[in-house]
C-alpha angles and dihedrals in degrees: 000000000000123000091240091054091049090049091052093046088052092049092048089047093053092045091050092049090049089051091050093047092046091050091046090049090049093053092044091052093048090049092049089051091049092049092051091047091049091048091054092046092053087071093068095173111089093209094055090042088054092047087056098236114186122233090254090053090045092051089053095043105038098073092048091045091052092049091046090049090052094045096046094046090055092048091050094049092049090047092050091048091051093049091051089052090050089053091048091050092052090046094051108077122290111333123202111257090230093054091052090047092050091052091046091050089053091053092047090049094053090044089055091048089051090052090052089050089053094049092049089052094050094049089050090051093046088058090062101037124088116243089256092050091048092049089051091047095050094044092052090049092052091050093046094047101044095251092122097051095268094117126252114305102164120108141190115003097015118256093344096065098023096054124353095033092047090046093050093050093055091081090071101040101296134138106317106187121182093254094051097262 
C-alpha cells in the first residue's frame, strides 16, 4: 500500500471513530435527560416536587400520602353529605332543636376526626422530610391558611381539603397551582 492510501485510511478511520463516539455521546446525553425527567415525574405531587424530595423520601412517603388522600376524601365527602342533610332539615318545616344539635355534633365529630388524620399525616411526613423541607412545608402552610397574616385561603374541610387534600389530589388531575398546592 502506498503511503498516501494509508494516510487516507487513517483519516477515514479517525473520522469514522469520531462519528461513532459522537453518536454514542449524543445517545448517552439523551438517555441521561430522559432519566432525569422520569425521576422528576415519579414525584407526581407538585408540593413534594417543589420541596425537592428525593426518590428515597418519595418511596417512603407515597404510600402514606395515597392512604391519606383516600381517607381524607372519604371524610370530606361524609362531612359534605351531613352538612347537606342539616341544611335540608332546616329547610323542611320546623325541625326540633335537639335533632339539629345532634346532626351538628355528628359533623363536628367527623371534622375533628379529619383534623386528627391531618395531624397524623403531617407527623409522618415530618419524619421523612429534612429540616429545610419541613421549614418550607410549614411556612407554606402558614401562608396558605392565613396563619402568617396573609388572610384565610383554606376552603372546604379546613386544612385537609384546602391544602393537603387538594395537594394530594393533584396527582390525578387535581388543582395544580404554581406553588404546588
